Each structure stands twice: as C-alpha cells, then as structure tokens.
N, C-alpha and C positions, 0 to 999 in steps of 0.2 A: 494564525502564518504557517504555524508549521502545522503539520499531522498527524505528525508522531514526536515522540523524544528524543529520536533519533539524528530524525532532521532537525530539530533544538538546539544537539550538544552539537552535531556536524558544524552546523553553525554557527557554534560559540565554540570551540575548538579551529576554525576556520579567521578570528577575529581574534584568537590570543587571548576569550573572556572568558576562557576553561582546560584547563591543562591537564595533561597526559596521570597525572596521579590523580584528577576530579575524577575525571573517567573509571577508572577503574576503581572508585569506589558504586558512583553506578552501573558497573558488574555487579560485582557485588551487592547492594541489596538491589539486583534485577528490575533496573531502568532499563539495561538496554542489557546484549547477548553479548558473549565475547567474543563472538563473529562483526557483531555492529562495533565494540569497540576496530579491532585490526582494520577493519576495514575504512578508520575514520583515522584512527593514527597508520593507519600502517605499518606498527607495530605489532609481533608476538605476543597475546591474551597468557597469562601462565600465571594462576592460582597460588 
C-alpha cells in the first residue's frame, strides 16, 4: 500500500493516527527527513 515510510506517515498523520510529536521522533530516528516532516505537518522542524 505504501512505497515509503514518508507515504505511510503522511497517511497516518492525515488520519490522525500519528501526531506531530511522534513525527518529530521519526525525524530524530532518521526515518523521515526534516523536509518531509515539514511537508507532512506544514510546520517548521527545529532540532
């Protein structure tokens, strides 16, 4: 169904199954990039 972690997390965020703090952790773990975080949430990522 999903071709990447980015697509999966974007879908989860849209469905409200994942929240912004969870996505920040995915960035810190290297699963998604800060740019992808910003694309998903429309918020700036600050480390």
